[in-house]
C-alpha positions in Angstrom: 0.0 0.0 0.0 1.1 3.6 -0.7 0.3 6.7 1.4 0.8 9.9 -0.6 1.4 13.2 1.1 1.7 16.5 -0.9 3.5 19.2 1.0 3.6 23.0 0.4 5.2 25.2 3.2 4.1 22.8 5.9 7.0 23.0 8.3 4.7 24.0 11.3 2.6 20.8 11.1 4.3 18.3 8.9 6.2 16.5 11.7 2.9 15.6 13.5 1.3 14.4 10.4 4.1 12.2 9.4 4.6 10.8 12.9 1.0 9.9 13.1 1.3 7.9 9.8 4.5 6.2 10.8 2.9 5.1 14.1 -0.1 3.4 12.5 -1.0 -0.1 13.7 -0.8 -1.1 10.0 2.8 -0.7 9.1 3.3 -2.4 5.7 3.3 0.7 3.4 5.4 3.3 1.7 5.0 7.0 2.6 5.6 9.0 -0.6 6.1 12.7 0.1 6.2 15.3 -2.7 7.6 18.7 -1.8 5.7 21.0 -4.1 8.1 23.9 -4.7 8.1 24.8 -1.0 10.5 27.4 0.4 10.6 26.3 4.1 12.1 23.5 6.1 9.4 20.8 5.3 11.8 18.6 3.4 14.5 18.8 6.1 12.0 17.9 8.8 10.7 14.8 6.9 14.2 13.6 6.0 15.3 13.9 9.7 12.8 11.2 10.7 15.0 8.6 9.1 12.2 6.0 8.5 13.0 3.7 5.5 9.3 3.8 4.5 9.6 7.4 3.6 10.4 8.4 0.0 10.7 12.1 -1.1 10.3 13.6 -4.5 10.4 17.3 -5.4 8.7 19.6 -7.8 11.2 22.2 -9.1 8.4 24.8 -8.7 4.9 24.9 -7.3 2.6 23.1 -9.7 -0.6 22.8 -7.6 -2.3 20.1 -5.7 -4.0 18.2 -8.5 -0.7 17.8 -10.5 1.2 16.9 -7.3 -1.3 14.2 -6.4 -1.2 12.7 -9.9 2.6 12.7 -9.7 2.6 11.1 -6.3 0.3 8.3 -7.5 2.3 7.8 -10.7 5.5 7.4 -8.7 4.0 5.1 -6.0 4.8 1.4 -5.9 3.2 -0.4 -8.8 2.5 -3.4 -6.6 0.4 -1.3 -4.2 -3.2 -2.4 -4.3 -4.4 0.7 -2.4 -3.6 4.4 -2.4 -4.2 6.3 0.8 -4.5 10.1 1.0 -2.9 12.3 3.7 -2.5 16.0 4.2 0.3 18.0 5.9 -1.7 19.7 8.6 -3.7 16.7 9.8 -3.2 14.1 12.5 -4.3 10.5 11.8 -5.7 8.1 14.4 -3.5 5.0 14.9 -6.0 2.5 13.5 -6.9 4.5 10.4 -5.0 2.5 7.8 -5.8 -0.9 9.3 -9.5 -0.2 9.4 -9.6 0.9 5.8 -7.4 -2.0 4.5 -9.7 -4.5 6.4 -12.7 -3.0 4.8 -11.4 -3.0 1.2 -10.0 -6.5 1.6 -13.4 -7.7 2.8 -15.6 -5.7 0.4 -14.3 -6.0 -3.2 -17.5 -4.3 -4.5 -16.4 -1.0 -3.1 -13.7 1.1 -4.7 -13.1 3.8 -2.1 -13.4 4.1 1.7 -13.3 7.2 3.9 -14.5 8.0 7.4 -15.2 10.8 9.9 -13.0 13.9 10.4 -12.6 15.7 13.7 -12.1 19.5 13.3 -9.7 20.9 15.9 -9.4 24.7 16.5 -6.7 24.6 19.1 -8.9 26.0 21.9 -11.4 24.5 24.4 -14.4 24.5 22.1 -15.8 21.0 21.4 -14.5 19.7 18.1 -16.8 19.5 15.1 -17.3 16.2 13.3 -17.8 15.7 9.6 -19.6 14.5 7.5 -23.0 14.6 9.3 -24.3 11.6 7.3 -21.7 9.3 8.9 -21.7 11.0 12.3 -25.5 10.4 12.5 -25.1 6.7 11.6 -26.1 6.9 8.0 -24.3 5.7 4.9 -23.5 7.0 1.4 -25.9 5.8 -1.3 -24.6 2.9 -3.4 -26.6 4.2 -6.4 -24.3 6.5 -8.5 -26.9 9.1 -9.2 -27.9 9.4 -5.6 -24.3 9.7 -4.4 -23.5 12.1 -7.1 -26.4 14.5 -6.3 -25.7 14.2 -2.5 -22.1 15.5 -3.1 -23.2 18.0 -5.8 -26.0 19.6 -3.8 -24.2 19.6 -0.4 -20.7 20.3 -1.8 -18.7 17.4 -0.6 -19.6 14.7 1.9 -16.4 12.6 1.8 -13.3 13.4 3.7 -10.5 13.5 1.2 -7.5 13.5 3.6 -8.5 10.1 5.1 -9.7 8.3 2.0 -8.2 5.1 0.5 -9.0 3.8 -2.9 -8.1 0.9 -5.2 -5.2 1.7 -7.5 -6.7 -0.4 -10.3 -9.9 1.8 -10.4 -7.8 4.9 -10.6 -5.8 3.5 -13.6 -8.5 1.6 -15.4 -11.0 4.4 -15.5 -8.5 7.3 -15.9 -9.6 8.9 -12.6 -6.9 11.5 -12.4 -7.1 14.7 -10.4 -8.3 17.3 -12.8 -6.1 20.2 -14.0 -9.3 22.2 -14.4 -9.3 22.6 -10.6 -5.5 22.7 -9.9 -5.8 23.3 -6.2 -9.3 24.2 -4.9 -12.0 21.6 -5.2 -9.9 19.1 -6.9 -11.0 16.6 -4.3 -14.7 17.4 -4.8 -14.3 16.8 -8.6 -12.3 13.6 -8.1 -14.7 12.0 -5.7 -17.8 12.6 -7.8 -16.2 11.2 -10.9 -14.8 8.2 -9.0 -18.3 7.3 -7.8 -19.5 6.7 -11.4 -17.3 3.6 -11.6 -17.1 2.2 -8.1 -19.2 2.7 -4.9 -17.9 4.8 -2.0 -18.2 3.7 1.6 -17.8 5.7 4.9 -16.6 4.1 8.1 -18.4 5.2 11.2 -15.0 6.0 12.9 -13.0 9.2 13.5 -9.9 8.6 11.3 -8.4 12.0 11.2 -8.1 15.2 13.2 -8.0 18.2 10.9 -6.2 21.3 12.0 -8.4 24.4 11.9 -6.2 26.7 13.9 -6.2 30.3 12.6 -2.5 30.4 11.8 -2.3 27.2 9.8 -1.2 27.3 6.1 -4.1 26.1 4.0 -5.6 26.8 0.7 -9.1 26.5 2.2 -8.5 29.7 4.1 -8.7 31.6 0.8 -12.5 31.9 1.0 -13.1 34.1 -2.0 -11.3 31.7 -4.4 -13.0 28.7 -2.7 -16.4 30.3 -3.4 -15.4 31.4 -6.9 -14.2 28.0 -8.0 -17.1 26.3 -6.3 -19.5 28.2 -8.4 -17.6 27.5 -11.5 -17.6 23.7 -10.7 -21.4 23.5 -10.1 -22.1 25.5 -13.2 -19.7 23.3 -15.3 -21.3 20.1 -14.0 -24.8 21.5 -14.7 -23.9 21.6 -18.4 -21.9 18.4 -18.4 -24.5 16.2 -16.6 -27.9 17.6 -17.6 -29.4 14.1 -17.3 -28.6 14.1 -13.6 -28.6 17.7 -12.4 -31.8 19.7 -12.6 -32.2 23.5 -12.2 -33.4 22.9 -8.7 -30.3 20.9 -7.9 -28.1 23.7 -9.2 -29.9 26.3 -7.1 -29.5 24.1 -4.0 -25.8 23.7 -4.7 -25.5 27.5 -5.1 -27.0 28.1 -1.7 -24.6 25.5 -0.1 -21.6 27.4 -1.5 -23.1 30.6 -0.3 -23.1 29.2 3.2 -19.3 28.8 3.2 -18.8 32.4 4.3 -20.8 32.0 7.5 -18.0 30.4 9.5 -15.7 33.3 8.8 -18.1 36.0 10.0 -18.0 37.6 13.5 -20.8 36.4 15.8 -23.3 39.3 15.4 -22.8 39.6 11.6 -23.1 35.8 11.2 -26.5 35.6 12.9 -27.8 38.7 11.2 -26.8 37.4 7.8 -28.2 33.9 8.5 -31.5 35.2 9.7 -31.8 37.5 6.6 -31.0 34.5 4.3 -33.6 32.5 6.1 -36.3 35.1 5.5 -35.1 35.9 1.9 -35.0 32.2 0.9 -38.3 31.3 2.6 -36.6 29.0 5.0 -34.4 27.1 2.5 -33.3 23.8 3.9 -29.6 24.6 3.5 -30.1 27.8 5.6 -32.2 25.8 8.2 -29.4 23.3 8.5 -26.8 26.0 9.1 -29.0 27.7 11.7 -29.6 24.4 13.4 -25.8 23.8 13.5 -25.3 27.3 15.0 -27.9 26.6 17.7 -26.4 23.3 18.5 -23.0 24.9 18.9 -24.4 27.5 21.3 -26.2 24.8 23.2 -23.0 22.9 23.7 -21.2 26.0 25.2 -19.7 27.4 22.1 -18.6 31.1 22.1 -19.7 33.5 23.3 -19.7 31.8 26.6 -22.1 34.3 28.2 -24.9 32.6 26.3 -24.2 29.2 27.8 -27.1 29.6 30.3 -29.5 29.3 27.3 -28.0 26.0 26.2 -31.3 24.0 26.5 -33.2 26.6 24.6 -30.7 26.6 21.8 -30.7 22.8 21.6 -34.5 22.9 21.4 -34.4 25.4 18.6 -31.8 23.3 16.7 -34.1 20.3 17.0 -37.1 22.3 15.8 -35.3 23.6 12.7 -34.1 20.1 11.9 -37.6 18.7 12.1 -39.1 21.2 9.6 
């Protein structure tokens, strides 16, 4: 098996990510690291670990995430049945690889397996869990159209940084990471296209802790570009897959992307904007879901702490919105 890890200016978090991979209970793998034109100490830090499973390749300049991932997979061991994704600012639970290998070994009908991610902000707030479909005990649809629409309408419901897939599917069906989305949303595009040829499964286990500290280096922090490329993707897919995506689906996906900005708003502005969107959209389900999430967070003691006394009321409101 091969674990692939793209790195770009990751010196602050790369040691923890690599150590969590090297300490996996499943140890029979190569860890292929690609330094993507970085100008920090990332390569030096990885080399200092001295583990024979680590191999390092370098891009002479920064070429973006999709091209780096394709290069990593191309250079991985040809005898590897499975390819596992990893990211530089994440920490992986010790049984992550073993659980996924066991699943794919026992379920040849599935081509890709992922799991649950824990979002860690570095403070005392309770960590968020994603995706909700797995957290709530559900499962991804086996039917391609249902899975495709789930991920199209709700942006992406598969955790890329802890997914593992069969190499033969990647090669047989030409499932490369698209140069159309060189960095942002390349995972979203890949997963939806992959599902056309092989079902995707989600383990009901937390496999990865994703770093969401404010000072981390991450492309997902570039919100304007994330929203811009997200809108381009759903529009492009609308024309490419008219037999699957209706106008209603497109509008739903547009609202989902619009909600991305909420998490970056100050408390008062966030609530004012959400309530206005709720009224303006006549209670659109995407807005209801986000409001329910915000109420749940308040109910569990999320900032601002002075509102913690109203926890039960907030929890009730979250439940009410989810039941609409």
